[in-house]
C-alpha positions, 0 to 999 in steps of 0.5 A: 352638521357636526364633523363627528357623529355617534353610534350606539352598537347595542344587542338589538339595535344600531342607533345613530345620531348627528347633533350639536350642543348650542348653549343650553339646548341640543339640536338634532340634525339626524337620528335613526336606528335599525335592527342590529346583526344577530349575535354580533357580540356572541359570534365574533367573526368576520361575517358578523362584522361585515353584516353589522358594517352594512347595517351601519353604512345603510343607516348613515347613508339614509341619514345623509351623514357625511362625517367619517368619524364617530364616538361609539357607545356599547351596552354596560353588559359588555364592559366592567365599570367601577368608580374609584377614589384614588390619591392625587398621584401622577398618572403613571402611578395611578395606572400601575396601582389600578392594574394591580387591583384590577382583578377585583373588578374584572373576572378575566385575565388582565391581559385579555382586556383593554382598560380605560381610566378617566379622571372625573374630578378632584374632590375637596378631600384631595382625592381623585374620582376616577371611572375605571372601565374594562372590556374584552379585547376580542370584543373591542377589536371586533367593534373597531374592525366593524367600523373599519369595514364601514369606512368609519374611524372610531374616535372613542369607545365607552359604555352606557354608564360612562357616557350617560353619567357624564351627560347627566352631571355635566350637560343635562343637569336636570337632577337637583336632589338625590335620584336613582338613574336606571338604565333598563337595558336589553341583557341587563340593567345598571343603577346609578345614584346621582347626588348633587353636588357630587360629580358623576354617579356616587354609587353604581350597581348592576343587575342581570335583569333586562328587557330580554329576560322578561321578553323570553319569560313571556314567550316561554310561558305563553303562546306568543312568538317573539314579535307578538310578545314584544308588541304585547309588552309595549301595548299591554305591559303591566296594564289590567286592560289587555286580553292577556294578563301579562303582569301575572306571567312575568311577575317572578322576573319583574319582582326580582327587578323591583328587588334590585331597585329596592336594594340600591335604594337601601344601600344608598340610605344605609351606607351613604345616608342618601334618601332617594327622592326620584327614579329616572329610567332610560333605554328600554323603559318605553318597551314595557307599558306602565313600567314606571308606574309599576316601579313607583307602586312597588318602591313608593318613590316618584318614577318617570322616564328621563325627560330628555325632551327638555334639553332637545330643541323641538323639531321634526326629529324630536316629534318623530321619535317622541315615543321612544326618545329615552332609548337614544340617550346613550347615543346622544350622550356619547356624542357630547364627550 
């Protein structure tokens, strides 16, 4: 087993992974999840930290993970990300320049956020491709307090976009033609355009539409409670064969999500002359049955779940989680930073 593991602290679930990259395959030693503490990101108290730490400790114990250090990933909804092209300057000058213009990317006082800059690569034109990520200090401190209560040392903290963008362009390089990667998250979604051989995402966008808003829309416009609505979305989804026409109920918000995808594809074409050939989804995509088919029918671009199984060494773990492997992509990606 590795001397470090990874944790995905999402709004709805805590996901934990222990793995190793061996040549061109990832071997999963441990993989697990449990429901997260309610309102962890909105109720930044010692109690919510303690509740969350107990859940993390329980999962780690059940998986027999002995490592005490972890790479941590959080949802894009709790970070502000921006791809930047900068002159090849000394690091101190780059940091100073970006801090001056940070208010263009972050709608908060600069003193209230932590800023992380990562140089992805030096482009052929001599400029540096940099990913800028900022997150509220009170949220980051809350997370590290939670880890400390769980007796875990947080080695790194990043968001989905940073972790998965690096993973798709450095480790799992299955994308060979211009493609749209959709992180269909819980409280929002992010879109990233991968255009080989350009390193990392070339274009990124975000949307307020995620699984939660669709779930709440279904609950509000039906007689279902939360657990019934979750099950209905998973088993009936956009199908026409269910006892309830869910598609008709959620169509207004679903249509807005489709529109965001269309806008991203149009932006790629008009601004960057990129013709999107494929769409790959991950995270909550398996929580709505036939979502891939619905997107493909609307935007006329081949759409599928990200084929993460292709890079995983088959074993009992991959078999157990085969129905929702895409939801573990962020926690797998951050492990390999």
